[in-house]
OpenMM code with the backbone's topology and positions (N, CA, C; nanometers):
from openmm import Vec3, app, unit

residues = "MET PRO VAL LEU ASP PHE ASN ILE THR PRO GLY GLY ALA ALA SER THR GLN SER GLU SER GLU GLY ILE THR GLN HIS LEU THR LEU GLU LEU TYR ASN PRO ALA SER GLY ALA LEU PHE GLU ALA LYS PHE PRO LYS GLY ARG ILE GLU VAL ASP ALA ASP GLY THR MET THR TYR PHE SER MET ASN VAL GLU THR LEU ASN LEU SER LEU PHE LEU GLY ARG ASN ILE THR ILE SER MET ASN LYS LYS THR GLY GLU VAL ILE VAL LYS SER PRO SER LYS ILE THR SER VAL GLU GLU ASP ILE GLN SER LYS ILE LYS GLY LYS ARG LYS SER SER GLN VAL THR THR ASP THR ILE LYS ILE ARG LEU GLU".split()
positions = [
    Vec3(1.1412, 1.0313, 2.4912),
    Vec3(1.0119, 0.9805, 2.4503),
    Vec3(0.9992, 0.8335, 2.4914),
    Vec3(0.8778, 0.7853, 2.5049),
    Vec3(0.8593, 0.6463, 2.5488),
    Vec3(0.9134, 0.5445, 2.4483),
    Vec3(0.9725, 0.4385, 2.5027),
    Vec3(1.0215, 0.3270, 2.4228),
    Vec3(0.9549, 0.2015, 2.4758),
    Vec3(0.8930, 0.1257, 2.3861),
    Vec3(0.8274, 0.0003, 2.4231),
    Vec3(0.9024, -0.1142, 2.3575),
    Vec3(0.9445, -0.2127, 2.4365),
    Vec3(1.0143, -0.3298, 2.3840),
    Vec3(0.9265, -0.4523, 2.4028),
    Vec3(0.9142, -0.5318, 2.2961),
    Vec3(0.8331, -0.6530, 2.2998),
    Vec3(0.9151, -0.7708, 2.2494),
    Vec3(0.8974, -0.8854, 2.3113),
    Vec3(0.9444, -1.0126, 2.2570),
    Vec3(0.8184, -1.0898, 2.2211),
    Vec3(0.8037, -1.1208, 2.0942),
    Vec3(0.6807, -1.1817, 2.0439),
    Vec3(0.7088, -1.3268, 2.0082),
    Vec3(0.6296, -1.4178, 2.0669),
    Vec3(0.6399, -1.5602, 2.0370),
    Vec3(0.5062, -1.6047, 1.9789),
    Vec3(0.5024, -1.6436, 1.8521),
    Vec3(0.3757, -1.6851, 1.7905),
    Vec3(0.3232, -1.8155, 1.8497),
    Vec3(0.1926, -1.8271, 1.8574),
    Vec3(0.1286, -1.9514, 1.8990),
    Vec3(0.1227, -1.9733, 2.0483),
    Vec3(0.1521, -1.8748, 2.1281),
    Vec3(0.1432, -1.8897, 2.2723),
    Vec3(0.2771, -1.9224, 2.3339),
    Vec3(0.2742, -1.9527, 2.4626),
    Vec3(0.3973, -1.9789, 2.5374),
    Vec3(0.4606, -2.1103, 2.4931),
    Vec3(0.5918, -2.1099, 2.4756),
    Vec3(0.6655, -2.2321, 2.4416),
    Vec3(0.6909, -2.3111, 2.5693),
    Vec3(0.7066, -2.4422, 2.5550),
    Vec3(0.7217, -2.5255, 2.6740),
    Vec3(0.8594, -2.5136, 2.7370),
    Vec3(0.9630, -2.4788, 2.6588),
    Vec3(1.0963, -2.4622, 2.7159),
    Vec3(1.1582, -2.3327, 2.6662),
    Vec3(1.2581, -2.2843, 2.7386),
    Vec3(1.3263, -2.1610, 2.6997),
    Vec3(1.3952, -2.1781, 2.5649),
    Vec3(1.4630, -2.2906, 2.5409),
    Vec3(1.5355, -2.3115, 2.4142),
    Vec3(1.4394, -2.3200, 2.2966),
    Vec3(1.3192, -2.3698, 2.3208),
    Vec3(1.2180, -2.3786, 2.2150),
    Vec3(1.1734, -2.2396, 2.1709),
    Vec3(1.1594, -2.1479, 2.2671),
    Vec3(1.1096, -2.0144, 2.2342),
    Vec3(1.2178, -1.9254, 2.1725),
    Vec3(1.3461, -1.9522, 2.1965),
    Vec3(1.4529, -1.8685, 2.1438),
    Vec3(1.4571, -1.8666, 1.9918),
    Vec3(1.4242, -1.9766, 1.9280),
    Vec3(1.4318, -1.9851, 1.7827),
    Vec3(1.3211, -1.9114, 1.7116),
    Vec3(1.2066, -1.8901, 1.7759),
    Vec3(1.0940, -1.8298, 1.7062),
    Vec3(1.0532, -1.6938, 1.7622),
    Vec3(1.1171, -1.6485, 1.8666),
    Vec3(1.0833, -1.5198, 1.9258),
    Vec3(1.1343, -1.4061, 1.8375),
    Vec3(1.0509, -1.3068, 1.8166),
    Vec3(1.0881, -1.1858, 1.7421),
    Vec3(1.0897, -1.0684, 1.8388),
    Vec3(1.1827, -0.9782, 1.8174),
    Vec3(1.1932, -0.8599, 1.9019),
    Vec3(1.1399, -0.7393, 1.8257),
    Vec3(1.0554, -0.6589, 1.8905),
    Vec3(0.9986, -0.5393, 1.8312),
    Vec3(1.0166, -0.4247, 1.9294),
    Vec3(1.0703, -0.3125, 1.8815),
    Vec3(1.0870, -0.1922, 1.9632),
    Vec3(1.0071, -0.0797, 1.8993),
    Vec3(0.9211, -0.0148, 1.9755),
    Vec3(0.8463, 0.1016, 1.9293),
    Vec3(0.8966, 0.2234, 2.0054),
    Vec3(0.9372, 0.3255, 1.9324),
    Vec3(0.9781, 0.4510, 1.9930),
    Vec3(0.8747, 0.5556, 1.9546),
    Vec3(0.8105, 0.6134, 2.0534),
    Vec3(0.7082, 0.7144, 2.0296),
    Vec3(0.7711, 0.8524, 2.0418),
    Vec3(0.7392, 0.9411, 1.9473),
    Vec3(0.7993, 1.0735, 1.9437),
    Vec3(0.6961, 1.1809, 1.9715),
    Vec3(0.7432, 1.3003, 1.9963),
    Vec3(0.6584, 1.4168, 2.0118),
    Vec3(0.6086, 1.4563, 1.8730),
    Vec3(0.4768, 1.4646, 1.8505),
    Vec3(0.4256, 1.4980, 1.7170),
    Vec3(0.4789, 1.6304, 1.6620),
    Vec3(0.5209, 1.7213, 1.7488),
    Vec3(0.5750, 1.8491, 1.7018),
    Vec3(0.7070, 1.8298, 1.6278),
    Vec3(0.7755, 1.7174, 1.6517),
    Vec3(0.9030, 1.6906, 1.5849),
    Vec3(0.8842, 1.6489, 1.4397),
    Vec3(0.7619, 1.6144, 1.4024),
    Vec3(0.7347, 1.5691, 1.2664),
    Vec3(0.7275, 1.4182, 1.2546),
    Vec3(0.7920, 1.3465, 1.3451),
    Vec3(0.7881, 1.2002, 1.3447),
    Vec3(0.6939, 1.1528, 1.4553),
    Vec3(0.6096, 1.0548, 1.4251),
    Vec3(0.5185, 1.0010, 1.5264),
    Vec3(0.5794, 0.8829, 1.5997),
    Vec3(0.6278, 0.7846, 1.5203),
    Vec3(0.6913, 0.6701, 1.5848),
    Vec3(0.7846, 0.5988, 1.4901),
    Vec3(0.8657, 0.5127, 1.5476),
    Vec3(0.9588, 0.4283, 1.4737),
    Vec3(0.9444, 0.2878, 1.5298),
    Vec3(0.9310, 0.1905, 1.4425),
    Vec3(0.9226, 0.0500, 1.4838),
    Vec3(1.0470, -0.0211, 1.4314),
    Vec3(1.1220, -0.0824, 1.5223),
    Vec3(1.2429, -0.1557, 1.4847),
    Vec3(1.2192, -0.3038, 1.5083),
    Vec3(1.2639, -0.3849, 1.4128),
    Vec3(1.2510, -0.5298, 1.4230),
    Vec3(1.3713, -0.5903, 1.3527),
    Vec3(1.3948, -0.7219, 1.3671),
    Vec3(1.5190, -0.7817, 1.3155),
    Vec3(1.5471, -0.7562, 1.1673),
    Vec3(1.4478, -0.7429, 1.0837),
    Vec3(1.4700, -0.7268, 0.9402),
    Vec3(1.4742, -0.5817, 0.8947),
    Vec3(1.4505, -0.4850, 0.9850),
    Vec3(1.4547, -0.3449, 0.9449),
    Vec3(1.3812, -0.2556, 1.0416),
    Vec3(1.3394, -0.1393, 0.9904),
    Vec3(1.2624, -0.0460, 1.0722),
    Vec3(1.1684, 0.0349, 0.9854),
    Vec3(1.0620, 0.0824, 1.0467),
    Vec3(0.9610, 0.1635, 0.9791),
    Vec3(0.9467, 0.2931, 1.0582),
    Vec3(0.9499, 0.4050, 0.9883),
    Vec3(0.9263, 0.5341, 1.0505),
    Vec3(0.7966, 0.5916, 0.9941),
    Vec3(0.7149, 0.6505, 1.0820),
    Vec3(0.5905, 0.7140, 1.0403),
    Vec3(0.5950, 0.8588, 1.0864),
    Vec3(0.5749, 0.9508, 0.9914),
    Vec3(0.5775, 1.0933, 1.0215),
    Vec3(0.4363, 1.1473, 1.0399),
    Vec3(0.4263, 1.2653, 1.0996),
    Vec3(0.2971, 1.3275, 1.1286),
    Vec3(0.2157, 1.3553, 1.0029),
    Vec3(0.2819, 1.3741, 0.8874),
    Vec3(0.2088, 1.4007, 0.7627),
    Vec3(0.1614, 1.2730, 0.6936),
    Vec3(0.1844, 1.1554, 0.7563),
    Vec3(0.1413, 1.0282, 0.6993),
    Vec3(0.2486, 0.9583, 0.6177),
    Vec3(0.3629, 1.0191, 0.6011),
    Vec3(0.4718, 0.9582, 0.5263),
    Vec3(0.5278, 0.8396, 0.6039),
    Vec3(0.5437, 0.7268, 0.5348),
    Vec3(0.6025, 0.6080, 0.5955),
    Vec3(0.7302, 0.5746, 0.5197),
    Vec3(0.8341, 0.5388, 0.5930),
    Vec3(0.9607, 0.5008, 0.5324),
    Vec3(1.0024, 0.3677, 0.5920),
    Vec3(1.0363, 0.2718, 0.5050),
    Vec3(1.0808, 0.1394, 0.5482),
    Vec3(1.2275, 0.1247, 0.5118),
    Vec3(1.3097, 0.0914, 0.6116),
    Vec3(1.4531, 0.0730, 0.5910),
    Vec3(1.4885, -0.0725, 0.6159),
    Vec3(1.5611, -0.1344, 0.5239),
    Vec3(1.6093, -0.2700, 0.5462),
    Vec3(1.7241, -0.2991, 0.4509),
    Vec3(1.8251, -0.3645, 0.5023),
    Vec3(1.9334, -0.4153, 0.4192),
    Vec3(1.9461, -0.5659, 0.4407),
    Vec3(1.8553, -0.6220, 0.5202),
    Vec3(1.8656, -0.7619, 0.5620),
    Vec3(1.7802, -0.8585, 0.4815),
    Vec3(1.7101, -0.8108, 0.3798),
    Vec3(1.6256, -0.8991, 0.3003),
    Vec3(1.6630, -0.8870, 0.1532),
    Vec3(1.6388, -0.9908, 0.0754),
    Vec3(1.6660, -0.9877, -0.0689),
    Vec3(1.5508, -0.9254, -0.1468),
    Vec3(1.4283, -0.9497, -0.1012),
    Vec3(1.3117, -0.8911, -0.1680),
    Vec3(1.2216, -0.8262, -0.0641),
    Vec3(1.1513, -0.7242, -0.1082),
    Vec3(1.0603, -0.6501, -0.0212),
    Vec3(0.9270, -0.6385, -0.0921),
    Vec3(0.8197, -0.6648, -0.0210),
    Vec3(0.6849, -0.6470, -0.0737),
    Vec3(0.6127, -0.5480, 0.0157),
    Vec3(0.5508, -0.4473, -0.0456),
    Vec3(0.4818, -0.3425, 0.0276),
    Vec3(0.3437, -0.3251, -0.0339),
    Vec3(0.2413, -0.3278, 0.0484),
    Vec3(0.1051, -0.3060, 0.0007),
    Vec3(0.0545, -0.1729, 0.0523),
    Vec3(-0.0123, -0.0971, -0.0348),
    Vec3(-0.0665, 0.0333, 0.0006),
    Vec3(-0.2149, 0.0372, -0.0340),
    Vec3(-0.2936, 0.0987, 0.0536),
    Vec3(-0.4379, 0.1102, 0.0334),
    Vec3(-0.4784, 0.2559, 0.0523),
    Vec3(-0.5333, 0.3166, -0.0523),
    Vec3(-0.5827, 0.4539, -0.0468),
    Vec3(-0.6953, 0.4654, -0.1503),
    Vec3(-0.8087, 0.4040, -0.1213),
    Vec3(-0.9188, 0.4013, -0.2170),
    Vec3(-0.8987, 0.2953, -0.3237),
    Vec3(-0.7780, 0.2760, -0.3652),
    Vec3(-0.7356, 0.1699, -0.4561),
    Vec3(-0.6176, 0.1035, -0.3873),
    Vec3(-0.5783, -0.0107, -0.4357),
    Vec3(-0.4603, -0.0699, -0.3722),
    Vec3(-0.3565, -0.1103, -0.4757),
    Vec3(-0.2318, -0.1067, -0.4296),
    Vec3(-0.1202, -0.1504, -0.5116),
    Vec3(-0.0255, -0.2313, -0.4240),
    Vec3(0.0510, -0.3164, -0.4891),
    Vec3(0.1575, -0.3900, -0.4230),
    Vec3(0.2854, -0.3611, -0.4993),
    Vec3(0.3881, -0.3251, -0.4262),
    Vec3(0.5174, -0.2960, -0.4865),
    Vec3(0.6159, -0.4013, -0.4382),
    Vec3(0.6837, -0.4664, -0.5313),
    Vec3(0.7859, -0.5661, -0.4993),
    Vec3(0.9191, -0.5124, -0.5481),
    Vec3(1.0216, -0.5229, -0.4651),
    Vec3(1.1537, -0.4739, -0.5011),
    Vec3(1.2554, -0.5825, -0.4720),
    Vec3(1.3434, -0.6088, -0.5691),
    Vec3(1.4467, -0.7100, -0.5536),
    Vec3(1.5812, -0.6398, -0.5371),
    Vec3(1.6454, -0.6624, -0.4239),
    Vec3(1.7729, -0.5972, -0.3922),
    Vec3(1.8825, -0.6376, -0.4901),
    Vec3(1.8880, -0.7648, -0.5249),
    Vec3(1.9961, -0.8171, -0.6095),
    Vec3(1.9844, -0.7696, -0.7545),
    Vec3(1.8646, -0.7776, -0.8117),
    Vec3(1.8462, -0.7436, -0.9530),
    Vec3(1.8097, -0.5972, -0.9761),
    Vec3(1.7614, -0.5288, -0.8716),
    Vec3(1.7170, -0.3908, -0.8868),
    Vec3(1.5795, -0.3788, -0.9503),
    Vec3(1.5120, -0.4902, -0.9714),
    Vec3(1.3809, -0.4910, -1.0355),
    Vec3(1.2724, -0.4451, -0.9378),
    Vec3(1.1826, -0.3588, -0.9875),
    Vec3(1.0678, -0.3117, -0.9109),
    Vec3(0.9427, -0.3463, -0.9908),
    Vec3(0.8481, -0.4143, -0.9271),
    Vec3(0.7236, -0.4543, -0.9927),
    Vec3(0.6075, -0.3914, -0.9158),
    Vec3(0.5163, -0.3270, -0.9890),
    Vec3(0.3966, -0.2685, -0.9293),
    Vec3(0.2765, -0.3461, -0.9806),
    Vec3(0.1946, -0.3973, -0.8888),
    Vec3(0.0741, -0.4716, -0.9259),
    Vec3(-0.0469, -0.4041, -0.8631),
    Vec3(-0.1598, -0.4106, -0.9331),
    Vec3(-0.2833, -0.3550, -0.8800),
    Vec3(-0.4021, -0.4282, -0.9403),
    Vec3(-0.5056, -0.4534, -0.8585),
    Vec3(-0.6275, -0.5098, -0.9160),
    Vec3(-0.7042, -0.4056, -0.9973),
    Vec3(-0.6722, -0.2772, -0.9792),
    Vec3(-0.7326, -0.1702, -1.0592),
    Vec3(-0.6658, -0.1661, -1.1959),
    Vec3(-0.7390, -0.1197, -1.2939),
    Vec3(-0.6844, -0.1073, -1.4285),
    Vec3(-0.5838, 0.0082, -1.4308),
    Vec3(-0.4659, -0.0161, -1.4896),
    Vec3(-0.3664, 0.0877, -1.5068),
    Vec3(-0.4005, 0.1605, -1.6362),
    Vec3(-0.4358, 0.2897, -1.6247),
    Vec3(-0.4803, 0.3653, -1.7421),
    Vec3(-0.3667, 0.4398, -1.8114),
    Vec3(-0.2580, 0.4691, -1.7394),
    Vec3(-0.1447, 0.5340, -1.8054),
    Vec3(-0.0180, 0.5141, -1.7236),
    Vec3(0.0941, 0.5183, -1.7954),
    Vec3(0.2264, 0.5110, -1.7333),
    Vec3(0.3105, 0.6214, -1.7973),
    Vec3(0.3628, 0.7102, -1.7141),
    Vec3(0.4483, 0.8190, -1.7623),
    Vec3(0.5833, 0.8063, -1.6948),
    Vec3(0.6884, 0.8357, -1.7680),
    Vec3(0.8210, 0.8312, -1.7073),
    Vec3(0.8929, 0.9639, -1.7279),
    Vec3(0.9712, 0.9991, -1.6275),
    Vec3(1.0545, 1.1187, -1.6322),
    Vec3(1.1940, 1.0728, -1.5913),
    Vec3(1.2743, 1.0370, -1.6902),
    Vec3(1.4068, 0.9795, -1.6655),
    Vec3(1.5108, 1.0911, -1.6719),
    Vec3(1.5502, 1.1423, -1.5577),
    Vec3(1.6478, 1.2500, -1.5485),
    Vec3(1.7915, 1.1985, -1.5576),
    Vec3(1.8135, 1.0721, -1.5209),
    Vec3(1.9500, 1.0197, -1.5178),
    Vec3(2.0106, 1.0050, -1.6571),
    Vec3(1.9300, 1.0056, -1.7624),
    Vec3(1.9815, 0.9943, -1.8995),
    Vec3(2.0261, 1.1285, -1.9561),
    Vec3(1.9847, 1.2375, -1.8923),
    Vec3(2.0183, 1.3707, -1.9418),
    Vec3(2.1614, 1.4029, -1.9018),
    Vec3(2.2461, 1.4237, -2.0019),
    Vec3(2.3883, 1.4506, -1.9749),
    Vec3(2.4180, 1.5978, -1.9980),
    Vec3(2.5138, 1.6490, -1.9229),
    Vec3(2.5597, 1.7854, -1.9433),
    Vec3(2.4776, 1.8922, -1.8741),
    Vec3(2.3556, 1.8606, -1.8292),
    Vec3(2.2713, 1.9604, -1.7647),
    Vec3(2.2916, 1.9629, -1.6134),
    Vec3(2.3536, 1.8590, -1.5579),
    Vec3(2.3701, 1.8497, -1.4137),
    Vec3(2.5167, 1.8328, -1.3781),
    Vec3(2.5518, 1.8818, -1.2634),
    Vec3(2.6850, 1.8570, -1.2095),
    Vec3(2.6859, 1.7176, -1.1503),
    Vec3(2.8018, 1.6552, -1.1449),
    Vec3(2.8102, 1.5181, -1.0943),
    Vec3(2.7692, 1.5082, -0.9479),
    Vec3(2.7761, 1.6189, -0.8728),
    Vec3(2.7393, 1.6159, -0.7310),
    Vec3(2.5894, 1.6290, -0.7086),
    Vec3(2.5145, 1.6647, -0.8125),
    Vec3(2.3699, 1.6809, -0.7977),
    Vec3(2.2994, 1.5456, -0.8042),
    Vec3(2.2006, 1.5297, -0.7194),
    Vec3(2.1227, 1.4068, -0.7161),
    Vec3(2.0174, 1.4111, -0.8261),
    Vec3(2.0076, 1.3032, -0.9022),
    Vec3(1.9023, 1.2946, -1.0028),
    Vec3(1.7950, 1.2002, -0.9523),
    Vec3(1.6729, 1.2313, -0.9845),
    Vec3(1.5609, 1.1475, -0.9432),
    Vec3(1.4833, 1.1080, -1.0671),
    Vec3(1.4771, 0.9786, -1.0931),
    Vec3(1.3942, 0.9264, -1.2012),
    Vec3(1.2566, 0.8970, -1.1432),
    Vec3(1.1528, 0.9250, -1.2211),
    Vec3(1.0159, 0.9074, -1.1728),
    Vec3(0.9333, 0.8300, -1.2745),
    Vec3(0.8527, 0.7393, -1.2257),
    Vec3(0.7516, 0.6733, -1.3080),
    Vec3(0.6179, 0.6980, -1.2411),
    Vec3(0.5240, 0.7554, -1.3170),
    Vec3(0.3907, 0.7851, -1.2651),
    Vec3(0.2915, 0.6875, -1.3260),
    Vec3(0.2144, 0.6207, -1.2418),
    Vec3(0.1145, 0.5245, -1.2857),
    Vec3(-0.0225, 0.5764, -1.2429),
    Vec3(-0.1149, 0.5816, -1.3364),
    Vec3(-0.2506, 0.6261, -1.3043),
    Vec3(-0.3424, 0.5025, -1.3034),
    Vec3(-0.4221, 0.4911, -1.1966),
    Vec3(-0.5153, 0.3794, -1.1817),
    Vec3(-0.6569, 0.4256, -1.2077),
    Vec3(-0.7373, 0.3373, -1.2618),
    Vec3(-0.8783, 0.3665, -1.2886),
    Vec3(-0.9556, 0.3721, -1.1588),
] * unit.nanometer
topology = app.Topology()
chain = topology.addChain("A")
for resn in residues:
    res = topology.addResidue(resn, chain)
    for name in ("N", "CA", "C"):
        topology.addAtom(name, app.Element.getBySymbol(name[0]), res)
């Protein structure tokens, strides 16, 4: 599949090569066959983003301490995640009308240690 590589320098061309080395960012886009389920993958110094044909987006990074992600689907939310503390904060200009939690990791004896547990928090927006 096609691979596009970019070196991005903000603000136009730098006057010297050494000047541009400090601020240049590298971006690689890999385009996939839509039949595979994945549309494209974007790689950059701080991580990578994968986009699937069903609209699912996945962001991978181990190089940052905090991550902020904004989503827009009729309403908008911002999710902040702190790698060090494990704290996740969800903000929205819409009114939050309910918060439901399904904490499976607290249930003991019902799962084998090899089974993956998924805790879920559901937030409803006005």
